[in-house]
N, C-alpha and C positions, 0 to 999 in steps of 0.2 A: 750277844756274841762278844767274847773277849777281844781286847785290842792286842793284836799280835805284835805290833811295833812296841807297844808299852811293855809287854811281857818280855820281849827280846832285850830291850834296854834294861829292864829290871834284873834279869839274869846276869847281864854283863856288869851291872853296878854292884850286885850282891857278891860277885866274884872278886871284886876289887879288894886289895889288901888294906887300903886306907879307908878312913871314914868318908863315905861318898857325899855327905853334905858339905864337908870342908874341903875335900880334895876329889872332885868328880873325876871318874876315869876318862881317859882319852876318847873312848867310844861315845860317851855322853856329850862331850864337847864337839866331836865330829858331827854328831847328830844335829846339835844346835846350829853349827855352821852350815849344814846342808839345807836348812830351811830358808826359803826365800821370803823372809820377813819384810813387810812393807813398813814405812814410817808409821802408819796407823797401828800395825801390830806392835811395834816397839812402844808406841804411846800407850796402848792398852796394857802392856806388860810393865812399863817403867814409869808411867805418869806423863804429865804434860810436856816436860822437857827432858826427854831421855838422854840427850847428849851423845847418842850413838847413831851412826848412819848404817845403812846396809853394808857398806864397805868395812866399817869397823867390826861389825858382827862377823863377817867372813874372815877377817884377819885375826880377831881375838875373841873366840867364842867363850873363853873363860871370863872375860869382862862382862859379857852378856849374862852368863850363868850367875855370877856373883851379884850383879845388879838385880836380877830377878829374885835371887835368894834374899837380898836385903829388903826388897819391897814386900815380899811375902812374909818375911820374919817380922817386919814392922807392923803389918796388919794382924797377923795371927798371934804373935807373942804379947801384944798389948790388949788383946781381947780374950778374956777367959772362955767365953762361949765358942769362939772360933778355934781356940787352942784345943778345947775339949772335943769339938767336932772332928778335928784332924786326928786326935788320938783315937777316937772311936773308928774313924775310917781306916787307920793303920791296922786295927784288929781284924777288919774285914778283908783288906787286900789292897794291892797297889792301884787297881782301877778305882776303888772307892776313894783312895787318897787323891788321885788325879781329879776326880769329879769334885771332891771337896775343895781342891785348889781352884778349880774353875769357878766354883760358887764364890770363893773369896774375892775374885776379880770380876765376877758377874759376866763371864763369857760362856759361850756354848762350845761343845766338843768339836764342832765342825770347823772352827776357825783355825787359822795357822798359828795364832797366838796361843791357842790351847795346846797345840802340839809342842810348843816351846816349853811348856810346863812338865812334860813327861820326864825329863832327866831329874828334875827336882822331886817329882812324885816318887820315882824309884829310890832316890836317896833318902827321902822321908820314910818310906816303907822299910828300908834297911836300918836307918839310924834312929828314927823316932823324932817327934816334934820337939822334945827337950833339947836335942842337939841343934835344931834350927834356931832356937832361942838363945844360944850361946854365940857371941860374936867371935869369929875366928881371928886368931893372931898370926901374922906372917912369921 
C-alpha cells in the first residue's frame, strides 16, 4: 500500500520552484517540525553527538533537514554502490527512494526517525542523487 504521507510531501516538493534538495519547501520543513523526535531518533539520524535537542528541531527544522542531508550525502556519495542503489530507486519512485534511504541508515519504516527521511526522499526523487552530492553554497 503506498504511503499517503510520502506521496503528499512529494507532490508539494515537486511543485516547489526551487531545487528541493538545496531549498526544501516550507511544507517539508513544517512536516519535520511536526515530528516528535526523541534524542534516540536524532542520534539515529545524525550520529552519536547530534548537537540538536527536540527544542532545536521545533525551532529550526531547516537545521535538522540540512544535518540529515549532510549525513546521508556523506554516506551515499562516498560509496559507489550506495549511490547506484539510490539512482536505481529514483527510477522506481519516491517510496523506493525512501526505503533505500532507510537501508543506508539501517532503520525500519515504522520508526519516527524513518518518517524524518521522507522530505529528503521527495527531494531526491525530484532532483536526483547527483544534486545530493554537490555541497550547497549559501
